[in-house]
C-alpha positions as CSV (number, residue, x, y, z in Angstrom):
1,M,55.5,-14.2,-68.6
2,T,58.9,-15.7,-67.2
3,S,60.2,-13.1,-65.2
4,T,63.7,-11.3,-66.1
5,L,66.4,-12.0,-63.8
6,R,69.0,-8.9,-62.9
7,L,72.8,-9.4,-63.5
8,A,75.0,-6.9,-61.6
9,T,78.1,-6.3,-63.6
10,R,80.8,-3.6,-63.8
11,R,80.8,-0.9,-66.7
12,S,83.6,-1.3,-68.4
13,A,83.7,-3.6,-71.9
14,L,85.3,-6.3,-70.5
15,A,83.1,-6.7,-67.8
16,T,79.9,-6.4,-69.7
17,A,81.0,-8.7,-72.5
18,Q,81.9,-11.4,-69.8
19,S,78.3,-10.8,-67.9
20,G,76.6,-10.9,-71.6
21,M,78.3,-14.6,-72.3
22,V,76.9,-15.4,-69.0
23,A,73.4,-14.0,-69.6
24,E,73.1,-15.5,-73.0
25,A,74.0,-18.9,-71.5
26,V,71.1,-18.3,-68.6
27,T,68.9,-17.6,-71.1
28,R,69.8,-20.6,-73.6
29,A,69.5,-23.1,-70.5
30,T,66.3,-21.8,-68.9
31,G,64.5,-19.6,-71.2
32,R,64.6,-16.6,-68.9
33,P,65.6,-13.1,-70.0
34,V,68.5,-11.9,-68.4
35,E,68.9,-7.8,-68.0
36,L,72.2,-6.5,-67.2
37,V,72.5,-3.8,-63.9
38,E,75.8,-1.9,-64.3
39,I,77.5,-1.3,-61.0
40,T,80.4,1.1,-60.6
41,T,83.1,-0.3,-58.3
42,Y,85.7,1.6,-56.4
43,G,88.6,0.0,-58.8
44,D,86.5,1.6,-61.9
45,T,86.8,5.2,-60.2
46,T,90.2,5.5,-58.6
47,Q,92.5,8.0,-60.3
48,A,95.4,5.8,-59.0
49,T,96.5,5.2,-62.6
50,G,100.2,4.8,-62.0
51,E,99.8,2.2,-59.0
52,L,100.1,-1.3,-58.9
53,M,96.6,-2.8,-57.3
54,S,98.2,-3.7,-54.0
55,Q,98.6,0.1,-53.3
56,I,94.9,0.9,-53.9
57,G,92.9,-1.4,-51.9
58,G,94.1,-5.0,-53.3
59,T,91.7,-7.6,-52.9
60,G,87.8,-6.9,-53.6
61,V,88.4,-3.2,-55.0
62,F,86.2,-4.8,-58.1
63,V,84.1,-6.8,-56.1
64,N,82.7,-5.3,-53.3
65,A,79.9,-2.9,-55.0
66,L,78.3,-6.0,-56.8
67,R,78.4,-7.9,-53.7
68,E,76.8,-4.9,-52.0
69,A,73.8,-4.8,-54.8
70,L,73.1,-8.5,-54.4
71,L,72.6,-8.2,-50.8
72,A,70.4,-5.0,-51.0
73,G,68.5,-6.9,-53.6
74,E,69.2,-4.6,-56.4
75,A,70.3,-7.5,-58.7
76,D,69.6,-11.4,-58.4
77,F,73.4,-12.7,-59.7
78,A,76.7,-11.1,-60.4
79,V,79.4,-11.9,-62.6
80,H,82.9,-11.5,-61.6
81,S,86.4,-12.1,-62.8
82,L,87.4,-14.8,-60.5
83,K,90.8,-13.6,-60.2
84,D,89.2,-10.5,-58.5
85,L,87.3,-12.6,-56.0
86,P,88.7,-12.7,-51.9
87,T,89.4,-15.7,-50.9
88,A,87.5,-15.4,-47.4
89,E,83.9,-16.7,-47.8
90,P,81.3,-13.7,-48.1
91,A,78.2,-13.7,-45.7
92,G,75.1,-14.5,-47.1
93,L,76.1,-14.9,-50.8
94,A,77.2,-18.5,-52.5
95,L,79.6,-19.0,-55.3
96,A,76.6,-20.8,-57.4
97,A,78.6,-21.9,-60.7
98,V,82.5,-21.5,-62.1
99,P,81.7,-21.9,-66.0
100,E,84.3,-23.5,-68.1
101,R,87.6,-21.7,-67.9
102,E,89.0,-19.4,-70.8
103,D,92.7,-20.1,-71.8
104,V,94.5,-19.1,-68.4
105,R,97.8,-17.6,-70.6
106,D,99.1,-14.0,-70.2
107,V,100.2,-12.5,-73.5
108,L,102.4,-9.6,-74.8
109,V,101.0,-6.5,-76.8
110,A,104.2,-4.9,-77.9
111,R,105.2,-2.1,-80.8
112,D,106.2,-3.7,-84.3
113,G,105.1,-7.0,-83.4
114,H,108.0,-7.8,-81.1
115,K,108.2,-10.5,-78.8
116,L,109.4,-10.9,-75.2
117,A,112.8,-12.2,-76.5
118,D,112.9,-9.5,-79.1
119,L,112.3,-6.4,-77.0
120,P,115.6,-4.2,-76.7
121,H,117.6,-4.0,-73.7
122,G,116.0,-1.5,-71.1
123,A,112.7,-1.9,-73.2
124,R,109.9,-0.5,-70.9
125,V,107.0,-3.3,-70.0
126,G,103.7,-2.2,-68.6
127,T,101.9,-3.9,-66.3
128,G,99.8,-3.2,-62.7
129,S,100.2,-6.6,-61.1
130,T,103.1,-7.6,-59.0
131,R,103.0,-10.9,-60.2
132,R,103.3,-10.3,-63.5
133,A,106.3,-7.5,-63.0
134,A,108.0,-10.2,-60.9
135,Q,108.1,-13.1,-63.6
136,L,108.8,-10.6,-66.2
137,R,111.9,-9.7,-64.0
138,L,113.1,-13.4,-63.8
139,L,112.8,-13.7,-67.6
140,R,114.3,-10.4,-68.6
141,P,116.0,-8.7,-65.6
142,D,117.1,-6.1,-68.1
143,L,113.3,-4.6,-68.8
144,E,112.2,-1.6,-66.9
145,V,108.8,-2.5,-65.7
146,V,106.5,0.4,-65.4
147,A,103.3,0.3,-63.3
148,V,100.2,1.0,-65.4
149,R,96.5,0.7,-65.1
150,G,93.4,1.1,-67.1
151,N,91.2,-0.7,-69.2
152,V,92.6,-2.9,-72.0
153,D,92.1,-0.1,-74.6
154,T,94.1,2.4,-72.0
155,R,96.9,0.0,-71.7
156,V,96.9,-1.0,-75.4
157,G,97.0,2.7,-76.0
158,F,100.2,3.0,-74.0
159,V,101.8,1.2,-76.5
160,A,100.7,2.9,-79.3
161,S,101.4,6.2,-78.2
162,G,105.0,5.3,-77.2
163,R,104.8,5.6,-73.4
164,V,105.8,1.9,-72.9
165,D,107.3,-0.9,-75.8
166,A,105.0,-3.1,-74.7
167,V,102.0,-4.6,-72.2
168,V,101.1,-7.8,-70.4
169,L,97.6,-8.6,-70.4
170,A,95.4,-11.9,-70.0
171,Y,94.6,-13.8,-73.0
172,A,91.3,-14.2,-71.5
173,G,90.4,-10.6,-71.9
174,L,91.7,-10.0,-74.8
175,N,89.7,-12.8,-76.7
176,R,86.3,-12.0,-74.7
177,L,86.8,-8.6,-76.5
178,G,87.5,-9.9,-79.9
179,R,91.3,-8.5,-79.7
180,I,93.4,-11.7,-79.0
181,G,94.8,-10.7,-82.5
182,E,96.6,-7.5,-81.3
183,A,98.7,-10.3,-78.9
184,T,102.4,-10.1,-80.2
185,D,103.8,-13.1,-77.8
186,F,102.2,-15.8,-75.9
187,F,103.9,-16.8,-72.4
188,D,103.8,-20.4,-71.8
189,P,101.8,-20.9,-68.4
190,A,104.2,-23.4,-66.9
191,E,106.8,-21.0,-67.4
192,F,105.1,-17.4,-66.6
193,L,102.4,-18.8,-64.1
194,P,99.0,-17.1,-64.2
195,A,97.1,-15.5,-61.2
196,P,95.2,-18.2,-59.2
197,G,91.4,-18.1,-60.9
198,Q,92.6,-16.3,-64.2
199,G,90.4,-16.8,-67.2
200,A,88.0,-18.1,-64.9
201,L,84.2,-16.2,-64.1
202,A,82.5,-16.7,-60.8
203,I,78.8,-16.4,-60.4
204,E,77.5,-15.1,-57.2
205,C,74.0,-14.7,-55.8
206,R,72.3,-14.8,-52.4
207,A,73.0,-17.8,-50.3
208,Q,68.9,-18.2,-49.5
209,D,68.0,-18.5,-53.4
210,A,67.7,-21.9,-53.7
211,E,66.1,-21.7,-57.0
212,L,68.4,-19.5,-58.6
213,I,71.2,-21.3,-57.4
214,E,69.7,-24.5,-59.1
215,I,69.4,-22.5,-62.4
216,L,73.0,-21.2,-62.7
217,A,74.2,-24.6,-61.5
218,T,73.5,-25.4,-65.3
219,L,76.4,-23.3,-66.0
220,E,79.2,-25.1,-63.5
221,H,81.9,-26.8,-65.2
222,A,83.5,-29.6,-62.4
223,P,87.1,-29.4,-63.6
224,T,87.6,-25.8,-63.4
225,R,85.8,-25.5,-60.2
226,A,88.5,-28.0,-58.8
227,A,91.3,-26.1,-60.1
228,I,90.5,-23.1,-58.9
229,A,89.6,-24.3,-55.5
230,A,93.3,-25.5,-55.3
231,E,94.6,-22.1,-56.7
232,R,92.6,-20.2,-54.1
233,A,93.7,-22.2,-51.3
234,L,97.1,-22.1,-52.3
235,L,96.1,-18.1,-52.1
236,A,94.3,-18.3,-48.9
237,T,97.0,-20.2,-47.0
238,L,99.7,-17.7,-48.4
239,E,97.5,-15.0,-46.7
240,A,97.8,-13.2,-49.9
241,G,95.7,-10.9,-51.6
242,C,95.1,-11.2,-55.6
243,S,97.5,-8.1,-55.8
244,A,100.4,-10.4,-54.0
245,P,103.1,-11.6,-56.3
246,V,101.8,-15.0,-56.5
247,G,101.3,-17.1,-59.4
248,G,99.4,-20.3,-59.5
249,Y,98.1,-22.7,-61.9
250,A,96.1,-26.3,-61.8
251,L,95.4,-28.7,-64.5
252,V,93.0,-31.4,-64.0
253,G,93.2,-34.6,-65.8
254,P,90.3,-35.2,-68.3
255,E,88.4,-37.8,-66.9
256,D,85.9,-37.6,-63.6
257,G,88.1,-37.2,-60.6
258,G,91.3,-37.4,-62.5
259,E,94.6,-36.2,-61.0
260,L,95.3,-32.5,-60.4
261,T,98.4,-30.8,-60.6
262,L,98.9,-27.2,-59.1
263,S,102.1,-25.2,-59.4
264,G,103.0,-22.4,-57.7
265,V,105.5,-19.3,-57.5
266,V,106.4,-16.4,-55.3
267,A,108.4,-14.2,-56.1
268,E,109.9,-10.9,-54.4
269,V,108.7,-7.5,-55.5
270,V,111.9,-5.4,-56.3
271,G,112.1,-1.5,-57.4
272,P,113.3,-0.3,-60.5
273,D,117.0,0.2,-59.3
274,H,117.3,-3.6,-58.2
275,A,119.8,-5.4,-60.1
276,G,119.4,-9.0,-61.6
277,P,116.2,-11.1,-61.3
278,P,114.2,-10.9,-58.2
279,A,114.6,-13.9,-55.6
280,S,111.6,-16.2,-56.0
281,V,110.4,-19.9,-54.9
282,R,108.7,-22.2,-57.0
283,A,107.0,-25.8,-56.0
284,A,104.4,-27.9,-57.8
285,L,102.2,-30.7,-56.1
286,S,100.0,-33.3,-57.6
287,G,96.8,-35.3,-56.2
288,P,93.2,-36.3,-56.6
289,A,90.9,-33.3,-57.9
290,A,88.4,-34.2,-54.9
291,Q,91.2,-33.2,-52.6
292,A,92.0,-29.7,-54.7
293,A,91.7,-27.5,-51.6
294,R,94.3,-29.7,-49.5
295,I,96.4,-29.6,-52.4
296,G,96.4,-25.9,-52.4
297,A,97.1,-25.4,-49.0
298,E,99.8,-28.1,-48.8
299,L,101.4,-26.4,-51.8
300,A,101.4,-22.9,-49.7
301,T,102.8,-24.6,-47.0
302,R,105.9,-26.0,-49.0
303,L,106.6,-22.4,-50.5
304,L,106.2,-20.8,-46.6
305,A,108.9,-23.3,-45.6
306,Q,111.1,-22.3,-48.5
307,G,110.6,-18.4,-47.5
308,A,107.8,-17.2,-49.6
309,D,107.0,-15.4,-46.7
310,A,109.9,-13.1,-46.6
311,L,109.3,-12.4,-50.4
312,M,105.9,-11.3,-50.3
313,G,106.7,-8.5,-48.1
314,A,104.5,-5.8,-47.5
315,T,101.9,-7.2,-49.7
316,R,101.2,-9.8,-47.8
317,R,97.6,-10.1,-45.9
318,T,96.5,-7.4,-48.8
319,S,92.6,-7.8,-47.8
320,A,93.3,-11.7,-47.9
């Protein structure tokens, strides 16, 4: 009888939906059954519902418990949202596969079907992301950006209850939950840059498990791997965690070994009393996809030369 593989996942509806997709893909490719092993992370249990992620531990709050389960032998592999993954390489673990990426865009879920441009002056828009907060203020400095946390149900519920007029979420998460029809506006990723790694999944396992690495490699999507390599090199060189006000998005040409274009933005984190849009720096760089990490590092260096370090302020080095 073919042995069952154990897949570590967070308990949230979105995490189990994503892990279920990967489990089905592994079974289709190999014939091996996959069992989900649900793990509770610090990011799932903290009561800091009104705080931004940078204030509750930043990078790794959704990842570390899954990694500990792998290293302890409680599971064979794990699925993470790649944007939550720290840029530092973990000892004893390997990023075995990066499947094809979902749509990278951020979306608005607003009352009465409003688009961002239609929201009234001073409307309250909820997000737990410094990146989204900063870019919202760049587009609409009149908005009141409110710090919110919670799963998709919770955040959409804030709109239904009237606590906020709208929330900003990832297209990928809503779509994987079958709820993309609730989005009322879609942000152009060229204007409203996603988080590095947004829409992509990371599949990790123990580095010494060569047979499993070979099995999981059947899910690899090379253009997505190149794109996220560039985006994560941008983040690493900026020495910024996933909670920093950094957007990064790489596009890879359709042909193998095609050109990669990486865009990046770093914006100032400002308080609710700040008048006008926050300061920001933005740049883009292109080159061969095979040099993705170099492109990311070079773009970060350019952004730092433009003053990105000062703009990131207190969120810099958040458990990078």
